[in-house]
Short mmCIF file of the C-alpha atoms (twelve columns), coordinates in Angstrom:
data_MODEL
# 
_entry.id   MODEL 
# 
loop_
_atom_site.group_PDB 
_atom_site.id 
_atom_site.type_symbol 
_atom_site.label_atom_id 
_atom_site.label_alt_id 
_atom_site.label_comp_id 
_atom_site.label_asym_id 
_atom_site.label_seq_id 
_atom_site.Cartn_x 
_atom_site.Cartn_y 
_atom_site.Cartn_z 
_atom_site.pdbx_PDB_model_num 
ATOM 1   C CA . MET A 1   17.502  2.000   -7.318  1 
ATOM 2   C CA . ILE A 2   14.118  0.305   -8.388  1 
ATOM 3   C CA . HIS A 3   10.971  2.318   -8.060  1 
ATOM 4   C CA . VAL A 4   7.496   0.848   -8.274  1 
ATOM 5   C CA . SER A 5   4.026   2.483   -7.039  1 
ATOM 6   C CA . ARG A 6   0.759   0.608   -6.975  1 
ATOM 7   C CA . THR A 7   -2.508  2.609   -5.500  1 
ATOM 8   C CA . ILE A 8   -5.776  0.415   -4.920  1 
ATOM 9   C CA . THR A 9   -8.925  1.233   -3.214  1 
ATOM 10  C CA . VAL A 10  -10.434 -0.803  -0.471  1 
ATOM 11  C CA . PRO A 11  -13.962 -0.577  0.857   1 
ATOM 12  C CA . MET A 12  -12.378 0.100   4.636   1 
ATOM 13  C CA . PRO A 13  -12.256 3.146   6.726   1 
ATOM 14  C CA . ARG A 14  -8.712  4.669   5.987   1 
ATOM 15  C CA . GLU A 15  -8.336  4.481   9.776   1 
ATOM 16  C CA . ALA A 16  -9.144  1.050   9.865   1 
ATOM 17  C CA . ALA A 17  -6.983  0.238   7.297   1 
ATOM 18  C CA . PHE A 18  -4.067  2.374   8.575   1 
ATOM 19  C CA . HIS A 19  -3.858  0.383   12.019  1 
ATOM 20  C CA . LEU A 20  -3.543  -3.039  9.902   1 
ATOM 21  C CA . ILE A 21  -1.182  -2.175  7.760   1 
ATOM 22  C CA . ALA A 22  1.128   -0.597  10.936  1 
ATOM 23  C CA . GLN A 23  1.042   -3.988  11.712  1 
ATOM 24  C CA . PHE A 24  3.660   -4.538  9.500   1 
ATOM 25  C CA . GLY A 25  4.788   -7.435  11.410  1 
ATOM 26  C CA . ARG A 26  2.171   -9.289  9.926   1 
ATOM 27  C CA . ALA A 27  3.091   -8.549  6.379   1 
ATOM 28  C CA . ALA A 28  4.150   -12.174 5.636   1 
ATOM 29  C CA . GLU A 29  0.591   -12.938 5.793   1 
ATOM 30  C CA . TRP A 30  -0.176  -10.904 2.766   1 
ATOM 31  C CA . ASP A 31  3.446   -10.455 0.563   1 
ATOM 32  C CA . PRO A 32  3.920   -13.562 -1.197  1 
ATOM 33  C CA . GLY A 33  7.427   -12.500 -1.302  1 
ATOM 34  C CA . LEU A 34  7.984   -12.687 2.515   1 
ATOM 35  C CA . VAL A 35  8.349   -16.005 4.437   1 
ATOM 36  C CA . GLU A 36  8.755   -14.371 7.704   1 
ATOM 37  C CA . SER A 37  7.861   -10.963 9.417   1 
ATOM 38  C CA . ARG A 38  7.552   -10.366 13.057  1 
ATOM 39  C CA . GLN A 39  7.390   -6.890  14.954  1 
ATOM 40  C CA . GLU A 40  10.526  -6.767  17.282  1 
ATOM 41  C CA . THR A 41  9.613   -3.638  19.282  1 
ATOM 42  C CA . VAL A 42  7.182   -4.137  22.279  1 
ATOM 43  C CA . GLY A 43  4.043   -1.968  22.018  1 
ATOM 44  C CA . GLU A 44  1.627   -0.601  19.237  1 
ATOM 45  C CA . PRO A 45  3.422   0.267   16.030  1 
ATOM 46  C CA . GLY A 46  4.922   3.902   15.583  1 
ATOM 47  C CA . LEU A 47  7.871   5.835   14.862  1 
ATOM 48  C CA . GLY A 48  11.060  3.778   15.743  1 
ATOM 49  C CA . THR A 49  9.146   0.030   15.443  1 
ATOM 50  C CA . VAL A 50  11.444  -2.573  14.451  1 
ATOM 51  C CA . PHE A 51  10.024  -5.401  12.071  1 
ATOM 52  C CA . PRO A 52  12.672  -8.179  11.225  1 
ATOM 53  C CA . ILE A 53  11.819  -9.944  7.891   1 
ATOM 54  C CA . VAL A 54  12.923  -12.675 5.631   1 
ATOM 55  C CA . ALA A 55  12.162  -12.018 1.870   1 
ATOM 56  C CA . GLU A 56  12.617  -15.051 -0.526  1 
ATOM 57  C CA . PHE A 57  14.162  -13.820 -3.978  1 
ATOM 58  C CA . ARG A 58  14.380  -16.469 -6.639  1 
ATOM 59  C CA . GLY A 59  14.452  -19.556 -3.973  1 
ATOM 60  C CA . ARG A 60  17.101  -17.313 -1.883  1 
ATOM 61  C CA . ARG A 61  16.122  -16.341 1.515   1 
ATOM 62  C CA . THR A 62  17.282  -12.912 2.562   1 
ATOM 63  C CA . PRO A 63  16.851  -11.478 5.997   1 
ATOM 64  C CA . MET A 64  16.330  -7.721  6.757   1 
ATOM 65  C CA . THR A 65  15.254  -5.468  9.291   1 
ATOM 66  C CA . TYR A 66  12.844  -2.605  8.681   1 
ATOM 67  C CA . GLU A 67  11.982  0.302   10.666  1 
ATOM 68  C CA . ILE A 68  9.208   3.150   10.835  1 
ATOM 69  C CA . THR A 69  11.060  6.280   10.336  1 
ATOM 70  C CA . GLN A 70  7.866   8.548   9.323   1 
ATOM 71  C CA . TRP A 71  4.507   7.864   10.854  1 
ATOM 72  C CA . GLU A 72  1.341   10.454  10.456  1 
ATOM 73  C CA . PRO A 73  -1.097  8.233   12.140  1 
ATOM 74  C CA . THR A 74  -4.071  7.115   9.544   1 
ATOM 75  C CA . THR A 75  -2.462  8.770   6.782   1 
ATOM 76  C CA . ARG A 76  1.406   8.205   5.701   1 
ATOM 77  C CA . MET A 77  4.082   5.825   7.177   1 
ATOM 78  C CA . VAL A 78  7.540   5.304   5.966   1 
ATOM 79  C CA . ILE A 79  9.421   2.355   6.602   1 
ATOM 80  C CA . GLU A 80  13.000  1.747   5.616   1 
ATOM 81  C CA . GLY A 81  14.900  -1.973  5.526   1 
ATOM 82  C CA . THR A 82  18.291  -2.777  5.842   1 
ATOM 83  C CA . GLY A 83  19.673  -5.999  4.784   1 
ATOM 84  C CA . GLU A 84  23.314  -7.835  3.444   1 
ATOM 85  C CA . LYS A 85  22.207  -7.492  -0.168  1 
ATOM 86  C CA . ALA A 86  19.709  -4.831  -0.326  1 
ATOM 87  C CA . THR A 87  17.968  -1.811  1.223   1 
ATOM 88  C CA . ALA A 88  14.357  -0.358  0.849   1 
ATOM 89  C CA . ARG A 89  12.402  2.011   1.570   1 
ATOM 90  C CA . ASP A 90  8.543   1.937   1.704   1 
ATOM 91  C CA . GLU A 91  6.391   4.826   1.804   1 
ATOM 92  C CA . ILE A 92  2.673   3.855   2.548   1 
ATOM 93  C CA . THR A 93  -0.309  6.642   2.194   1 
ATOM 94  C CA . LEU A 94  -3.831  6.687   2.567   1 
ATOM 95  C CA . ARG A 95  -6.582  8.904   2.118   1 
ATOM 96  C CA . ASP A 96  -10.276 8.644   1.873   1 
ATOM 97  C CA . ALA A 97  -11.287 7.709   -1.383  1 
ATOM 98  C CA . THR A 98  -14.523 9.366   -3.542  1 
ATOM 99  C CA . GLY A 99  -17.612 7.608   -2.460  1 
ATOM 100 C CA . GLY A 100 -16.271 5.547   0.711   1 
ATOM 101 C CA . GLY A 101 -13.532 3.598   1.504   1 
ATOM 102 C CA . CYS A 102 -9.786  4.708   1.093   1 
ATOM 103 C CA . GLU A 103 -7.241  4.674   -1.418  1 
ATOM 104 C CA . ILE A 104 -4.000  3.360   -0.682  1 
ATOM 105 C CA . THR A 105 -0.679  4.335   -2.358  1 
ATOM 106 C CA . TYR A 106 2.551   1.981   -1.753  1 
ATOM 107 C CA . ALA A 107 5.413   3.100   -3.102  1 
ATOM 108 C CA . ALA A 108 8.661   1.367   -2.696  1 
ATOM 109 C CA . ALA A 109 12.299  1.965   -3.594  1 
ATOM 110 C CA . LEU A 110 14.784  -1.216  -3.540  1 
ATOM 111 C CA . GLY A 111 18.439  -0.786  -4.114  1 
ATOM 112 C CA . MET A 112 20.888  -3.819  -4.139  1 
ATOM 113 C CA . THR A 113 24.359  -3.360  -2.672  1 
ATOM 114 C CA . GLY A 114 27.998  -3.799  -3.554  1 
ATOM 115 C CA . VAL A 115 28.447  -5.504  -6.937  1 
ATOM 116 C CA . LEU A 116 24.577  -6.696  -6.698  1 
ATOM 117 C CA . ARG A 117 23.749  -3.068  -8.064  1 
ATOM 118 C CA . LEU A 118 25.222  -3.850  -11.526 1 
ATOM 119 C CA . ALA A 119 21.794  -6.179  -11.573 1 
ATOM 120 C CA . GLU A 120 19.238  -3.842  -10.866 1 
ATOM 121 C CA . PRO A 121 18.026  -2.910  -14.618 1 
ATOM 122 C CA . VAL A 122 17.769  -6.745  -14.780 1 
ATOM 123 C CA . LEU A 123 15.908  -6.961  -11.958 1 
ATOM 124 C CA . ARG A 124 13.410  -4.412  -12.775 1 
ATOM 125 C CA . GLY A 125 10.815  -6.456  -14.350 1 
ATOM 126 C CA . THR A 126 10.848  -9.086  -11.778 1 
ATOM 127 C CA . PHE A 127 10.282  -6.268  -8.884  1 
ATOM 128 C CA . ASN A 128 7.231   -4.951  -10.554 1 
ATOM 129 C CA . ARG A 129 5.925   -8.271  -10.564 1 
ATOM 130 C CA . MET A 130 6.484   -8.705  -7.087  1 
ATOM 131 C CA . ALA A 131 5.164   -5.139  -6.456  1 
ATOM 132 C CA . ASP A 132 1.672   -6.706  -8.059  1 
ATOM 133 C CA . GLU A 133 1.678   -9.734  -6.420  1 
ATOM 134 C CA . ALA A 134 2.013   -8.007  -2.861  1 
ATOM 135 C CA . VAL A 135 -0.424  -5.106  -3.460  1 
ATOM 136 C CA . ALA A 136 -3.269  -7.386  -4.696  1 
ATOM 137 C CA . GLY A 137 -2.193  -9.839  -1.551  1 
ATOM 138 C CA . LEU A 138 -2.427  -6.591  0.427   1 
ATOM 139 C CA . ALA A 139 -6.036  -5.736  -0.558  1 
ATOM 140 C CA . ALA A 140 -6.998  -9.452  -0.582  1 
ATOM 141 C CA . TRP A 141 -5.904  -9.236  3.363   1 
ATOM 142 C CA . LEU A 142 -7.508  -6.265  4.279   1 
ATOM 143 C CA . ALA A 143 -10.703 -7.686  3.046   1 
ATOM 144 C CA . ARG A 144 -10.480 -10.493 4.778   1 
ATOM 145 C CA . GLU A 145 -9.473  -8.429  8.146   1 
ATOM 146 C CA . GLY A 146 -11.943 -5.918  7.331   1 
ATOM 147 C CA . ARG A 147 -14.671 -8.832  7.763   1 
ATOM 148 C CA . THR A 148 -13.380 -10.623 10.782  1 
ATOM 149 C CA . ALA A 149 -12.934 -6.810  12.711  1 
# 
């Protein structure tokens, strides 16, 4: 498994940031590694909510299905994904930041399936770059959404 973790601070109340991040069906708006994302489960996000996504990696599109498996409103959610070639576990935690805003830690574990597991050491750098781009996209997206809220 490849593990990455990034922490950012955003000038937005924790509750508002969590509400937006929980809308993982909108993740393609901020994660450049996704070409599609939507929420399949009807209603507000919560435990058990399902999100089909399509990731693009090295020019290939890979469908995955994510589900919220742990849910602590305003502070933490875990979302686990499965696909034909990979599995993922993303843990997003939020806490109030000193001086205002909130601190968001996005920790992800990605595992390739089958024989592709052998490629994980080679892919570590690529996944680190993708994590940097995703978290930068998340910070910019939250800033935009926070201005329109």
